N, C-alpha and C positions, 0 to 999 in steps of 0.2 A: 590300508591295516595292513600291506605288506612291507611297508618302512619300517612300521615297529617290530617286527619279527629281526629287521636287521640292525638295530641298537642292542648295542651293550650292555651286559647285567648290571652294572655303575650306575649307567644312563638311568635305564628303569628305577633302579632305586633313589638316585636325587630325587627323578619326578615324584615317586611315591613321598618319599620325605617330605618335601613340601607340601603336598597335597595333606599329607597328614597337619603340617604346623597350622595348614590355614582351617581346620574339620571342625572346629568350636566357633560357631558366629553367634553375635548376639543378636535377640529377635526385636529389641528394641532400634538401634541404631546402624547394626548392620557391620559392626567392628567383627576382626577375628582374633582369635584368641588360639594357643598351644596345646591348654590344657584347658579340660573341662570346667576344673576349678576355678580359674580365671575368671572364664566366661562368667560364671554363675556368679562369683564377687563383684565382676562390672554390675550383672544386669538387677544387681542391688542397690545402684547410685541410681537406677530409673526410678523401680520401683519404692524404694525407700525403706527395703524389710532390714530388720535387724535382729538375727537371730540368737546374738548372742548378749547375755545379761551380767551383770556385776554383782556377783555372791554378797557385795556390801551394801550398794544402794538402789540397787536394781534398775542402774542405767544401762539402757541397750547401746547395740553397736553391730555394725555390719561384717567386722573381720573377728576373728578370736584375737589376732594379733592386739587390734585396738584393745579390745576389753581386758587381757591381760597386760597393757600398758598402764592400762588405767585403775585396776584394783591396785598396782603398785602404789598409788597415790593414796591410798587408805592404811598404806603401813609406813613406818619412818623411816626404811631402808634406804639409803641413797650412798652407797657402795662407791662410786666413781667422783672423784674432783679433782676439780681445776687446776694446773700446776701454775696459775696466773694470781688468781685472787680467793682459790681454796673454797670456792663453791662449791655443794657437792649435789650430785645428780642419781636419779636412779638408773638410768641408762646412760650406754656407752653413746647411743647417738647422739643424745641429748648433749655431753659433754664437748662431744667434736663439733656441733652448730655453735654452743656457747665459746667454745676456745678461738675459734673465728672470729669473733666480736675483738677479743683481744691482739689477734693474727691479721686482724684484716685483711684475709683471704677470703676471696668470693670465688669460688671453684666452678659456679655453673652461669655460662655465657650465654647470653640469647645469639640464638644464630641469624638474626636478620637486624639487629643495631650493635652488637657488640658490647650491651649495657650487663652487669655480671650483678649473681647474686648470691647470697650465704644458703640458700637450700631452693632445692631443686623446683618444690614447689612453687615459691614465686616466680623461679624462672619458665616454669611452664604457665603461669599464669598470665604473664607480662608478655611471652611470646604470642599469645591470643588476641594481645590487642594488636597486632599484625596482619595475624591470619583472618579473624574475626570470627573464631569458630567461637560457638557458644554450646557445649554441649550439656546443658543444665537448663531443661523446662520445666515450665509452671506446671503441674497438675492439675491447675483450675482453668487457666486461660492458654496455655501451650506459649505463652513469652521466653526465651532464650536469654540464658545468663551465662558470663564466662566461667564462675565461679558456685560452688555449692553455697558457699555464705549467703550472695547476692538474691540465689535463689529459693533460701530456705526465710528469709528475711522479707520478700516478695510474696511468698506463700501465705505469708500472716497476714499482710493485709488482705487476703480474700477470707482466710477463717476469722480474723480479728483479734487473734493472738496479740496478747503485751504481756510477754513474759517478765519483761524488767522492771522494777519498782521502784520508785524514788524515796531513799532511806529516811526524807524529811517530810513527805506530803503527799505518801502514797498513791501519787499518779503514775500510771503505767506508759511502757513504751515498746515498741515495735524492737527494738535493739538498743543494744548497751550503748553506742558512742550517742544515740539522742538521750538517753537515759543520765548519762556522764555530765553531757552538755546543761540538762535539766539541774541538775542538781547544784551545776556552779551558782545557778539564780540563788541561792539559798547563802550559800557557800560567802559569797559575795566576789569570789575569783570566777571572774566573768571570763577574761581574756589570758589566761596562763601561757600562750603561747607567744616568745619574745623574738621580734627579729636583732640575727647580731650584729646587725649592720647600722641601724638607726635606734632600737630599742623600741619599735612602735608592736602593740599589742594587737594579739588576735583571738578570737572565740577556737578556731581549729587549727588545727597542725598545717592541713593543706591551704587555708588562705596564707600561713606565715611562708611554706614554702613557694607559693606561686608570689607572693609580696618579695620575697629575696632575690628572687631571679631578677627583678626591676633593676637591683643592684648590680648582680653579677654580669647582666646580660646576657645569659646562659639560658637558652629554652630547652628544655627537657619533654617535649610534648614530640610525640612520636607521628601525631598525623597534622598536616601542613593543608591549609585551604588553598584550593590550586586557582582562586582568583587574587587575593591578597599576600599570601606566604605565611598567614599568620600560624602559630603552632599549637597544637591542644594534646591532650595529655589523654581523649579518650576519643574514638572514632563517632560517636554520638554528639559530642559537644561540637564536634565540626563539621558534622551533616547540620546541625541546627543553625550554627552560623553561617555555613553556605549558603544557607535560603535565605540571608538578609543580602543577598547578590545576586541571586536567582527569581527573587519574589516567590520562592514556591510556599505553599501552603496547604500542605495535607490534611490536617484535622478540620473537620467540619464540623458545626454546631448542630446536634441532631434536630433542633426546633424551630430554627432560623435560615440555615445551611451557610452561614458567616462562616467564612474559613478562617485560619491560623495556624504559624508557623511552631508554634511547640504546643504539647496535647497540656502541659499545666495551663495555660492560658486558654485552650478551649473550654478544658473542664470548670475554669473561676466564671467565662462568661455565661454557660448553661446556667451557672446557679443564680442569675439574674433571670432568666427566665423559670426556674423551678419555684425561685422564691425561698429556699433554704438556706438558712444561716445557722449553721454547726456551734459556730464560738458566741460564748456570752461573757459580757464583763462581768466581774466580780462585785462588782462596787455597785452598778445600777441596773442588770439585769440585760441591759442591751445587746441587742442579739446582732453578729456580725457573718456574712456568709465569707470572710477568709481571717486566717489565725493572724496575721501580718496585722490585718486593721483594728482586730480586736486588742491587740498587745498594745499600738500606738492609742487608740483610745484610751486604755486603761491610763497612762500614764497623763492624761490630761487630770486622772483624779489623785495618782501620785504626786504630781510634778516632776516626776523625774526627767531629767534631761542629759543621758548619758554620755552625747557627743560633742564633742568639744573643738571648735575652730583652733587649729591649728597657729595662727596667726595673730588673734586677737582674745582668745579663752572663751569665746561668746558660746554659751552653751544648746543645743540642741536636742528636743525627742525624739527626731527620725533623723537617720543617717542621709536621706537624701535632702533633705532640708540644709544640713548642715555642710554637704560639698558644695551644695547651690551657692551658699552662701560663700564659700571659700573663694569660688570664683570672683569675687567681687574683689578679693584682694590681688589675684594673680594676674586680673586682666585677662585670663583665658578663654575665649571665647572657640569650643572645638565645632560648630554647628552654622553652617554657611549658607544662605540661599541661592537655588541654582539659577536665579534669573540675575541675582543682582549683585552678588557673590558679598551682600551684606555679612556679617559676623555675629552668632547668638552666641550666649551660654548656656541656654537653654532647648533642646530639641524641642517643645510645645511652642516657644516664642518663635522659633524658627519657620515653624509649620504655619503660624497665624500667621506670620509676616507674608510668606510663600502665595496666601490666599488673596492679598490686596492687589498680586500680579495678575493672577488667573481669575481675577473677579467670582469666585466661588464664594455662596454661601451657604454652608453645610445644615446649618441648624435653622429649623423653621417652627415659629410659632402656632401652638394646632389649636389658636381660636382663631386668628386672623390669616394665616397662611403667612404671614412676612418673614423673612430670611435676615440670617444675621451670619457674619463670620467667624462667631465666639458663642461657644454654650454660654456663658456666665451673662453674655448682653442678652439672650435668648429670653434665661430665665426671670432677668430684671424686666424686661419688657413684657412678661406673660403677668408677672404681676400687676400690671394696669389694668386685667382684665378680671383678675381675680379678687382685687382690692387686696391682696395680702401684704399684710404689714409686720415683716418677721423679728425687726428690730424696734425693742419698746425702751423708751428714755424711763432710767431708774427711779426720776426725781417725779414726773408729772405722769407718768402710764401714754406720752403721743406716741404713735406707733411711726417707722418711717420702713421705707422700700430699700434704702439705699444704707449700707455701714457708712458710708462718708458723710450723708448727713445726720445721720443719729450720734455720731460722736461729735459733730460740728455744733448740733441742738446741746446735748450734753454737757459741753464746756461754757455754754452760756446761763447754766445753772451754776457749776462749780466756781465761775471767772474765772479759768485757765483761757488765756488769750491763745487762740490758734495761730497755726503757722500763717503768715499774709498769704493768700494765694488770692485771684482775679473771683468775684464772687458774681452771680448772675442768676437772680430771681425770674422764675415761670409766672406770667401775669396771669394764667388760668388758676392755678392754685399755689402759688406762691413759693413752692418748693424751690428752694437755692440749687445750684448746678455750680461745678467748678472749672468748666470749658465751656466756650463756644461751641465745642463739639457736641458736648452732653445737652446742653441746650438745646441745638437742631434736633437730635433726634427725641429729646423728651417731648418736643413740641408736635411732632412726627407722630410720637405717640398718644398724644390725645388726640390728631387729629383722625388718625385710623378707628380709633376708640367710637367717636362721633358719628363717620359715617358706617358702621357696621358696630353697633351696639353689643356688648356681650349677653348672652342669652340663660 
């Protein structure tokens, strides 16, 4: 205490001033403010309180200045005019922001990567992608977000609020961007964003920008995978990608403890346990657990095939099938067997091939416990036990287990000569097989059924 008496009066005043500058602390996040008014205004971002109401439309605001700016939208007065294009504005700050579009001035620079922005708010939001700060928390599940817009949109998923309605079919959405994207399905303008290098079109501007980077070679992502140096625009996408290297699967099914590397995949899997199918085909009322599967199914009714091969103009109802087909033109085989380095155009085919090296047969018949390397072969075998014949001739109503046998039989009615392949006939049931391998497997099915008949 004796040392304090020896301090000069200006030093004590400086200490007192600094203490006063941090006298007001936010009771939610611990941030300090010089003024009590600034602290109260900040705390409203946590509580959601909006004490200021527009006298024209009763819309509420957090600050009086925001309320006054909004009230000007009800008046027609726009005293500030752009000197480049003569567009008028209600506020001088809006005019200054607009004129930067003409001058190209971006006065706000990120202190981490030197990227520049027109508005200070955009710069602050961008800097959070570097720091990882997420100051806005969902009031229902405490999940954090970098921007208040993303936080509010997320909270709507809890409340079930969908304030944006399609002007054509009255369908509701939680965000305006989703609503606008849906409305394009009515107008026919499905892909309004065009690449400035090759004119390829996209549904979303983000998809178009990402594609254009393939032409320029510029990677704008600020997050880099520490294993393969691939760049990403968000930390969450980078972390999800890194799990493909580490094998980490942090999301666990609450029914069977199966693990997944993405939350969306985990939730999709859990629907297989609950049997929940919230999406219904508008043509035949068939239900689906995923929206994408429902839309793909509806295309079987409409016949719409929106995806076109860029080499031969063949059309497809699914993008994945179109890309898979295009590989037959390019000869591209990006998937390689880790045992013999054989290349494959599809990941599924590569994994099935690798089973021939390991000897694994992960699919087991639920009747006789015979194992198979492919799920399709297992299901086909189980029809021997159940006597299911899902393929029926449209001419004589004869049933078949295999689609190849069914098509060959129908050609006998129509007189169309099938492509000449070696035909092998089972002497037990007279079923025709297209290869020696199928015939041997077919005989094995008979022998197993004889040893252990289905009850």
